[in-house]
DSSP file (Angstrom, degrees, kcal/mol; ACC not computed):
  #  RESIDUE AA STRUCTURE BP1 BP2  ACC     N-H-->O    O-->H-N    N-H-->O    O-->H-N    TCO  KAPPA ALPHA  PHI   PSI    X-CA   Y-CA   Z-CA
    1    1 A E     >        0   0    0      0, 0.0     4,-2.0     0, 0.0     5,-0.1   0.000 360.0 360.0 360.0 -37.8    6.6   39.7  -27.3
    2    2 A T  H  >  +     0   0    0      2,-0.2     4,-2.5     1,-0.2     5,-0.2   0.919 360.0  54.5 -68.4 -42.5    3.9   42.4  -26.7
    3    3 A L  H  > S+     0   0    0      1,-0.2     4,-1.8     2,-0.2     6,-0.3   0.919 109.7  47.1 -55.6 -45.9    4.6   44.0  -30.1
    4    4 A A  H  >>S+     0   0    0      1,-0.2     5,-1.3     2,-0.2     4,-1.3   0.911 110.8  53.0 -62.8 -43.4    4.0   40.6  -31.7
    5    5 A D  H  <5S+     0   0    0     -4,-2.0    -2,-0.2     1,-0.2    -1,-0.2   0.931 114.9  38.5 -60.7 -49.2    0.8   40.1  -29.8
    6    6 A I  H  <5S+     0   0    0     -4,-2.5    45,-0.6     1,-0.2    20,-0.2   0.725 120.8  44.1 -79.3 -21.8   -0.7   43.5  -30.8
    7    7 A T  H  <5S-     0   0    0     -4,-1.8    -1,-0.2    -5,-0.2    -2,-0.2   0.502 108.6-117.9 -99.3  -7.2    0.5   43.5  -34.4
    8    8 A G  T  <5 +     0   0    0     -4,-1.3    16,-2.6     1,-0.2    -3,-0.2   0.719  66.6 136.6  80.5  18.5   -0.4   39.8  -35.1
    9    9 A K      < -     0   0    0     -5,-1.3    -1,-0.2    -6,-0.3     2,-0.2  -0.473  57.3-100.7 -93.5 170.1    3.2   38.7  -35.8
   10   10 A K  E     -A   19   0A   0      9,-0.9     9,-2.4    12,-0.2     2,-0.4  -0.569  32.0-162.3 -87.8 151.9    4.9   35.5  -34.6
   11   11 A Y  E     -A   18   0A   0      7,-0.2     2,-0.8    -2,-0.2     7,-0.2  -0.992  12.8-149.5-139.8 130.8    7.3   35.5  -31.7
   12   12 A D  E  >> -A   17   0A   0      5,-2.8     4,-1.8    -2,-0.4     5,-1.7  -0.876  10.3-170.0 -96.6 104.2    9.8   32.9  -30.8
   13   13 A K  T  45S+     0   0    0     -2,-0.8    -1,-0.2     1,-0.2     5,-0.0   0.838  84.2  54.9 -69.5 -31.1   10.2   33.0  -26.9
   14   14 A T  T  45S+     0   0    0      1,-0.2    -1,-0.2     3,-0.1    -2,-0.0   0.932 120.5  30.4 -65.7 -45.3   13.2   30.7  -26.9
   15   15 A A  T  45S-     0   0    0      2,-0.1    -2,-0.2    -3,-0.0    -1,-0.2   0.642 101.0-130.5 -87.6 -17.6   15.2   33.0  -29.3
   16   16 A G  T  <5 +     0   0    0     -4,-1.8     2,-0.4     1,-0.2    -3,-0.2   0.874  58.9 146.9  66.9  34.9   13.5   36.2  -28.2
   17   17 A A  E   < -A   12   0A   0     -5,-1.7    -5,-2.8   -16,-0.0     2,-0.6  -0.895  50.7-141.2-117.2 136.3   12.9   37.0  -31.8
   18   18 A L  E     -A   11   0A   0     -2,-0.4     2,-0.7    -7,-0.2    -7,-0.2  -0.792  25.8-139.4 -83.3 124.0   10.1   38.8  -33.6
   19   19 A I  E     -A   10   0A   0     -9,-2.4    -9,-0.9    -2,-0.6     2,-0.7  -0.796  10.4-148.7 -94.2 113.8    9.4   36.9  -36.8
   20   20 A D        +     0   0    0     -2,-0.7     2,-0.3   -11,-0.1     3,-0.1  -0.739  53.3  88.6 -87.4 113.3    8.7   39.3  -39.6
   21   21 A G  S    S-     0   0    0     -2,-0.7    -2,-0.0   -11,-0.0     0, 0.0  -0.866  79.7  -9.9-172.7-159.2    6.3   37.8  -42.1
   22   22 A V        -     0   0    0     -2,-0.3     2,-0.3     1,-0.1   -12,-0.2  -0.316  68.0-150.4 -59.3 136.9    2.6   37.4  -42.8
   23   23 A R        -     0   0    0    -14,-0.1     2,-0.6    -3,-0.1   -14,-0.2  -0.761  14.1-126.7-112.7 155.7    0.6   38.7  -39.9
   24   24 A E        -     0   0    0    -16,-2.6     2,-0.2    -2,-0.3    -2,-0.0  -0.908  33.4-125.7 -98.0 118.6   -2.8   37.8  -38.5
   25   25 A V        -     0   0    0     -2,-0.6     2,-0.4    25,-0.0   -17,-0.1  -0.443  31.8-168.6 -66.8 128.2   -4.9   41.0  -38.2
   26   26 A R        -     0   0    0    -20,-0.2     2,-0.4    -2,-0.2    25,-0.4  -0.917  10.7-141.5-121.0 148.2   -6.1   41.4  -34.6
   27   27 A Y        -     0   0    0     -2,-0.4     2,-0.3    23,-0.1    23,-0.2  -0.887  19.7-177.3-112.1 143.1   -8.7   43.8  -33.3
   28   28 A F  E     -B   49   0B   0     21,-2.4    21,-0.7    -2,-0.4     2,-0.4  -0.941  25.2-137.6-133.6 151.3   -8.6   45.6  -29.9
   29   29 A A  E     -     0   0B   0     -2,-0.3     2,-0.4    19,-0.2    18,-0.2  -0.934  29.9-166.9-100.9 136.6  -10.6   47.9  -27.8
   30   30 A I  E     -B   46   0B   0     16,-2.0    16,-2.9    -2,-0.4     2,-0.4  -0.959  10.0-158.6-127.0 147.5   -8.5   50.6  -26.2
   31   31 A G  E     +B   45   0B   0     -2,-0.4     2,-0.3    14,-0.2    14,-0.2  -0.938  22.8 151.0-117.5 143.0   -9.3   53.1  -23.4
   32   32 A Y  E     -B   44   0B   0     12,-2.3    12,-3.1    -2,-0.4     2,-0.4  -0.961  29.4-132.2-158.8 171.9   -7.5   56.3  -22.8
   33   33 A R  E     -B   43   0B   0     -2,-0.3     2,-0.4    10,-0.2    10,-0.2  -0.971   9.3-155.7-132.6 150.8   -8.0   59.8  -21.3
   34   34 A T  E     -B   42   0B   0      8,-2.3     8,-2.3    -2,-0.4     2,-0.5  -0.959  15.3-132.9-124.3 147.1   -7.2   63.3  -22.5
   35   35 A K  E     -B   41   0B   0     -2,-0.4     6,-0.2     6,-0.2     5,-0.1  -0.870  16.4-143.6-105.0 127.7   -6.7   66.4  -20.5
   36   36 A G    >   -     0   0    0      4,-3.4     3,-1.7    -2,-0.5    -1,-0.0  -0.238  32.8-102.0 -77.1 169.1   -8.4   69.7  -21.3
   37   37 A T  T 3  S+     0   0    0      1,-0.3    -1,-0.1     2,-0.1    -2,-0.0   0.717 123.0  60.1 -65.0 -21.5   -6.7   73.0  -20.9
   38   38 A D  T 3  S-     0   0    0      2,-0.1    -1,-0.3     1,-0.0     3,-0.1   0.405 119.9-108.5 -87.4   4.4   -8.8   73.5  -17.8
   39   39 A G  S <  S+     0   0    0     -3,-1.7     2,-0.1     1,-0.3    -2,-0.1   0.340  80.7 122.5  89.6  -8.2   -7.3   70.4  -16.2
   40   40 A E        -     0   0    0     -5,-0.1    -4,-3.4     1,-0.0    -1,-0.3  -0.482  53.4-128.5 -88.0 162.8  -10.4   68.2  -16.5
   41   41 A Y  E     -B   35   0B   0     -6,-0.2    55,-2.3    -2,-0.1     2,-0.4  -0.767  10.5-151.5-116.9 154.1  -10.4   64.9  -18.4
   42   42 A R  E     -BC  34  95B   0     -8,-2.3    -8,-2.3    -2,-0.3     2,-0.4  -0.995  20.2-150.9-115.8 129.4  -12.4   63.2  -21.1
   43   43 A Y  E     -BC  33  94B   0     51,-3.3    51,-2.9    -2,-0.4     2,-0.4  -0.859  17.8-169.2-102.7 133.4  -12.3   59.4  -20.8
   44   44 A V  E     -BC  32  93B   0    -12,-3.1   -12,-2.3    -2,-0.4     2,-0.5  -0.980  20.6-167.9-135.2 136.3  -12.6   57.4  -24.0
   45   45 A W  E     -BC  31  92B   0     47,-2.3    47,-2.1    -2,-0.4     2,-0.5  -0.989   8.1-164.0-115.2 128.1  -13.2   53.8  -25.2
   46   46 A R  E     -BC  30  91B   0    -16,-2.9   -16,-2.0    -2,-0.5    45,-0.2  -0.968   9.7-157.4-108.7 123.8  -12.6   53.0  -28.8
   47   47 A Y  E     +     0   0B   0     43,-2.6     2,-0.4    -2,-0.5    44,-0.1   0.735  66.0  20.2 -85.1 -23.2  -14.3   49.6  -29.5
   48   48 A K  E    S+     0   0B   0     42,-0.5    29,-3.1    29,-0.3     2,-0.3  -0.965  72.5 123.2-149.5 130.2  -12.6   48.2  -32.5
   49   49 A G  E     -BD  28  76B   0    -21,-0.7   -21,-2.4    -2,-0.4     2,-0.3  -0.984  37.5-126.5-171.8 170.7   -9.2   48.9  -34.1
   50   50 A T  E     - D   0  75B   0     25,-1.5    25,-2.8    -2,-0.3     2,-0.5  -0.892  18.5-126.0-127.8 155.2   -5.9   47.6  -35.3
   51   51 A F  E     - D   0  74B   0    -45,-0.6    23,-0.2   -25,-0.4   -25,-0.2  -0.882  26.7-133.4-101.2 133.3   -2.3   48.5  -34.6
   52   52 A A        -     0   0    0     21,-2.6    21,-0.4    -2,-0.5   -46,-0.0  -0.441  31.4 -95.8 -78.0 155.8   -0.1   49.2  -37.7
   53   53 A I        -     0   0    0     -2,-0.1    -1,-0.1    19,-0.1     2,-0.1  -0.611  49.8-121.5 -69.7 124.9    3.3   47.6  -38.0
   54   54 A P        -     0   0    0      0, 0.0     2,-0.3     0, 0.0    18,-0.1  -0.418  16.5-131.4 -74.9 146.8    5.7   50.4  -36.7
   55   55 A D        -     0   0    0     16,-0.4    16,-0.5    -2,-0.1     2,-0.4  -0.655  25.4-175.0 -88.8 151.7    8.4   51.8  -38.9
   56   56 A E        -     0   0    0     -2,-0.3     2,-0.4    14,-0.1    14,-0.1  -0.981   6.8-176.8-149.2 136.2   11.9   52.0  -37.6
   57   57 A T        +     0   0    0     12,-0.4    11,-1.9    -2,-0.4    12,-0.3  -0.968   5.3 176.8-131.6 149.7   15.1   53.5  -39.0
   58   58 A S  E     -E   67   0C   0     -2,-0.4     2,-0.4     9,-0.2     9,-0.2  -0.988  20.2-149.5-149.4 158.1   18.6   53.6  -37.6
   59   59 A K  E     +E   66   0C   0      7,-2.6     7,-2.3    -2,-0.3     3,-0.1  -0.994  25.9 156.4-129.6 122.3   22.0   54.8  -38.6
   60   60 A T        +     0   0    0     -2,-0.4    -1,-0.1     5,-0.2     5,-0.0   0.299  46.9  93.0-131.3   9.0   25.0   52.8  -37.3
   61   61 A E  S    S+     0   0    0      2,-0.0     2,-0.2     0, 0.0     4,-0.1  -0.018  80.8  58.1 -99.8  33.6   27.9   53.5  -39.7
   62   62 A D  S    S-     0   0    0      2,-0.7    -3,-0.0    -3,-0.1     0, 0.0  -0.574 111.3 -67.2-134.2-157.4   29.4   56.4  -37.9
   63   63 A D  S    S+     0   0    0     -2,-0.2     2,-0.2     2,-0.0    -2,-0.0   0.486 113.3  28.7 -79.3  -1.6   30.8   57.1  -34.4
   64   64 A G  S    S-     0   0    0      2,-0.0    -2,-0.7    -5,-0.0     2,-0.5  -0.775  79.6-106.4-141.7-172.8   27.4   56.6  -32.8
   65   65 A T        -     0   0    0     -2,-0.2     2,-0.5    -4,-0.1    -5,-0.2  -0.974  27.3-172.0-127.0 118.0   24.1   55.0  -33.1
   66   66 A D  E     +E   59   0C   0     -7,-2.3    -7,-2.6    -2,-0.5     2,-0.4  -0.942  11.4 168.4-108.7 128.6   21.0   57.0  -34.1
   67   67 A S  E     -E   58   0C   0     -2,-0.5    -9,-0.2    -9,-0.2     3,-0.1  -0.996  32.1-154.3-137.8 140.5   17.5   55.4  -33.9
   68   68 A D        -     0   0    0    -11,-1.9   -10,-0.1    -2,-0.4    -1,-0.0   0.327  40.5-144.3 -93.3   8.3   14.1   57.0  -34.2
   69   69 A N        -     0   0    0    -12,-0.3   -12,-0.4     2,-0.0     2,-0.3  -0.151  31.6 -61.6  59.5-159.1   12.7   54.1  -32.1
   70   70 A Q        -     0   0    0    -14,-0.1     2,-0.4    -3,-0.1   -14,-0.1  -0.926  37.4-160.8-126.7 149.5    9.2   52.9  -32.9
   71   71 A E        -     0   0    0    -16,-0.5     2,-0.4    -2,-0.3   -16,-0.4  -0.992  13.4-145.4-128.0 126.4    5.8   54.5  -32.9
   72   72 A L        -     0   0    0     -2,-0.4     2,-0.5   -18,-0.1   -19,-0.1  -0.730   9.6-157.8 -92.4 136.8    2.6   52.5  -32.8
   73   73 A T        -     0   0    0     -2,-0.4   -21,-2.6   -21,-0.4     2,-0.5  -0.960   0.9-159.1-115.4 126.8   -0.5   53.8  -34.7
   74   74 A F  E     -D   51   0B   0     -2,-0.5     2,-0.6   -23,-0.2   -23,-0.2  -0.895   5.0-161.3-103.5 127.7   -3.9   52.6  -33.7
   75   75 A T  E     -D   50   0B   0    -25,-2.8   -25,-1.5    -2,-0.5     2,-0.2  -0.928  12.4-140.9-113.4 115.3   -6.7   53.0  -36.3
   76   76 A G  E     -D   49   0B   0     -2,-0.6     2,-0.4   -27,-0.2   -27,-0.3  -0.526  16.8-162.6 -76.1 138.7  -10.2   52.9  -35.1
   77   77 A I        -     0   0    0    -29,-3.1     2,-0.3    -2,-0.2   -29,-0.3  -0.936  25.9-107.3-122.0 140.3  -12.8   51.0  -37.2
   78   78 A S        -     0   0    0     -2,-0.4     2,-0.3   -31,-0.1    12,-0.2  -0.505  36.5-140.6 -66.6 127.8  -16.6   51.2  -37.1
   79   79 A T        -     0   0    0     10,-0.7    10,-0.1    -2,-0.3   -31,-0.1  -0.615   8.8-147.5 -87.2 149.7  -17.9   48.1  -35.6
   80   80 A T        +     0   0    0     -2,-0.3     2,-0.1     8,-0.1    -1,-0.1   0.445  61.9 120.9 -93.9   0.8  -21.1   46.5  -36.9
   81   81 A H        -     0   0    0      8,-0.1     2,-0.7     1,-0.1     8,-0.4  -0.447  61.9-135.5 -64.5 135.6  -22.0   45.3  -33.5
   82   82 A E        -     0   0    0      6,-0.1     2,-0.3    -2,-0.1     6,-0.2  -0.846  12.5-154.4 -94.8 108.4  -25.4   46.7  -32.4
   83   83 A F  B >>  -F   87   0D   0      4,-1.6     4,-3.3    -2,-0.7     3,-0.7  -0.682  16.1-134.5 -82.0 138.3  -25.5   48.0  -28.9
   84   84 A G  T 34 S+     0   0    0     -2,-0.3    -1,-0.1     1,-0.2     4,-0.1   0.834 102.4  48.9 -62.6 -32.8  -29.0   47.9  -27.4
   85   85 A A  T 34 S+     0   0    0      1,-0.1    -1,-0.2     2,-0.1    -3,-0.0   0.710 135.3   0.8 -80.8 -19.8  -28.7   51.4  -26.0
   86   86 A S  T <4 S-     0   0    0     -3,-0.7    -2,-0.2     1,-0.3     2,-0.2   0.464  88.9-123.8-149.2  -1.1  -27.4   53.2  -29.1
   87   87 A G  B  < S-F   83   0D   0     -4,-3.3    -4,-1.6     2,-0.0    -1,-0.3  -0.508  73.4  -6.5  77.3-157.1  -27.0   50.9  -32.1
   88   88 A A  S    S+     0   0    0     -6,-0.2     2,-0.3    -2,-0.2    -6,-0.1  -0.481  75.0 160.8 -72.7 140.9  -23.6   50.7  -33.8
   89   89 A C        -     0   0    0     -8,-0.4   -10,-0.7    -2,-0.2    -8,-0.1  -0.967  41.9-137.2-153.8 163.6  -20.9   53.1  -32.6
   90   90 A K  S    S-     0   0    0     -2,-0.3   -43,-2.6     1,-0.2   -42,-0.5   0.721  78.0 -24.1 -95.9 -28.6  -17.1   53.5  -32.7
   91   91 A G  E     -C   46   0B   0    -45,-0.2     2,-0.4   -44,-0.1    -1,-0.2  -0.963  52.2-111.7-168.4-177.9  -16.6   54.6  -29.1
   92   92 A L  E     -C   45   0B   0    -47,-2.1   -47,-2.3    -2,-0.3     2,-0.4  -0.997  21.8-164.5-135.1 138.0  -17.8   56.2  -25.9
   93   93 A V  E     -C   44   0B   0     -2,-0.4     2,-0.5   -49,-0.2   -49,-0.2  -0.988   3.2-170.1-126.9 124.5  -16.7   59.5  -24.4
   94   94 A I  E     -C   43   0B   0    -51,-2.9   -51,-3.3    -2,-0.4     2,-0.6  -0.982   8.0-161.2-115.9 123.6  -17.3   60.6  -20.8
   95   95 A D  E >>  -C   42   0B   0     -2,-0.5     3,-1.7   -53,-0.2     4,-1.2  -0.911   8.6-155.4-105.4 113.3  -16.4   64.2  -20.1
   96   96 A T  H 3> S+     0   0    0    -55,-2.3     4,-0.8    -2,-0.6   -54,-0.1   0.684  92.4  63.6 -65.8 -14.2  -15.9   64.8  -16.4
   97   97 A R  H 34 S+     0   0    0    -56,-0.4    -1,-0.3     1,-0.1   -55,-0.1   0.786 104.7  47.8 -73.9 -25.0  -16.8   68.5  -16.9
   98   98 A K  H <4 S+     0   0    0     -3,-1.7    -2,-0.2     1,-0.1    -1,-0.1   0.860 131.1   1.7 -88.0 -37.6  -20.3   67.6  -18.0
   99   99 A N  H  < S-     0   0    0     -4,-1.2    -3,-0.1     2,-0.1    -2,-0.1   0.521  78.3-123.6-137.0  -4.9  -21.6   65.1  -15.5
  100  100 A G     <  -     0   0    0     -4,-0.8    -4,-0.1    -5,-0.3    -3,-0.1   0.763  43.9-177.5  65.2  24.2  -19.2   64.5  -12.7
  101  101 A K        -     0   0    0     -6,-0.2     2,-0.7     1,-0.1    -1,-0.2  -0.244  33.9-113.3 -55.5 138.3  -19.2   60.7  -13.4
  102  102 A D        +     0   0    0      1,-0.1     3,-0.3     3,-0.0    -1,-0.1  -0.684  38.6 176.2 -73.1 113.8  -17.1   58.6  -11.1
  103  103 A V    >   +     0   0    0     -2,-0.7     3,-1.6     1,-0.2     4,-0.3   0.122  41.2 115.9-108.1  20.4  -14.4   57.3  -13.4
  104  104 A A  T 3  S+     0   0    0      1,-0.3     3,-0.2     2,-0.1    -1,-0.2   0.846  89.5  31.4 -59.8 -34.2  -12.3   55.4  -10.7
  105  105 A T  T >> S+     0   0    0     -3,-0.3     3,-1.6     1,-0.2     4,-0.6   0.134  82.7 119.5-109.8  20.7  -13.0   52.1  -12.4
  106  106 A F  T <4 S+     0   0    0     -3,-1.6     3,-0.4     1,-0.3     5,-0.2   0.822  80.3  41.0 -58.8 -36.3  -13.2   53.3  -15.9
  107  107 A F  T 34 S+     0   0    0     -4,-0.3    -1,-0.3    -3,-0.2     3,-0.1   0.371  89.5  91.3 -93.9   4.7  -10.3   51.1  -17.1
  108  108 A S  T <4 S-     0   0    0     -3,-1.6     2,-0.3     1,-0.2    -1,-0.2   0.872 105.3  -5.8 -63.9 -38.7  -11.3   48.0  -15.1
  109  109 A T  S  < S-     0   0    0     -4,-0.6     2,-0.3    -3,-0.4    -1,-0.2  -0.974  92.1 -78.8-152.7 158.8  -13.3   46.7  -18.0
  110  110 A V        -     0   0    0     -2,-0.3     2,-0.6    -3,-0.1    -3,-0.1  -0.497  46.6-143.5 -66.8 123.3  -14.4   47.9  -21.5
  111  111 A L        -     0   0    0     -2,-0.3   -19,-0.1    -5,-0.2   -66,-0.1  -0.805  23.4-177.9 -90.2 119.8  -17.4   50.3  -20.8
  112  112 A T    >>  -     0   0    0     -2,-0.6     3,-1.7     1,-0.1     4,-0.5  -0.753  43.7-104.1-113.3 163.9  -20.0   50.0  -23.5
  113  113 A P  G >4 S+     0   0    0      0, 0.0     3,-1.1     0, 0.0    -1,-0.1   0.863 122.3  58.3 -53.7 -35.4  -23.3   51.9  -24.0
  114  114 A D  G 34 S+     0   0    0      1,-0.2    -3,-0.0     3,-0.0   -31,-0.0   0.734 102.9  53.4 -66.7 -21.0  -25.1   48.8  -22.8
  115  115 A K  G <4 S+     0   0    0     -3,-1.7    -1,-0.2     2,-0.1     2,-0.1   0.457  83.5 114.8 -95.2  -3.7  -23.1   49.0  -19.5
  116  116 A L    <<  -     0   0    0     -3,-1.1     2,-0.3    -4,-0.5   -31,-0.0  -0.407  45.6-166.8 -68.4 143.2  -24.1   52.6  -18.7
  117  117 A T              0   0    0     -2,-0.1    -2,-0.1     1,-0.0    -1,-0.0  -0.883 360.0 360.0-124.8 160.1  -26.2   53.3  -15.7
  118  118 A E              0   0    0     -2,-0.3    -2,-0.0     0, 0.0    -1,-0.0   0.518 360.0 360.0 -66.7 360.0  -28.0   56.5  -14.8
C-alpha cells in the first residue's frame, strides 16, 4: 500500500493487490541525515522529488528462490516556489559541525528557508 502511495499507482485493499498500470506522478519532500567520517551529521531536506517505479527480478525455476528485492530511487527536482529568505532552491542542509544547531525536531515538519531562525 505504501509503495502504491509513493509511486502513484493504484492499490486494492480488499485483494491486497498493487495494480500495475498508468500512474499519477506525485511529488514529495524528504528529509534525511548523513554521517561524516568524524561522526557528525548533516541534516537535509529535499523539497520536491518523485520516486521511480522499482525494478524487481526473481528466479524460481530451480531448487530455491532468488530475488533481488526492490530498490526505490528518489529524484530531486528544482522547485519553482520562491522562498522569501532565499528564492527558489532544491533543498536545505544543516551541518552540525558548523553551527551546533539543535536538530532534535528536524524531522517533525519540513524545514524551509522561510522557517529558519537565528
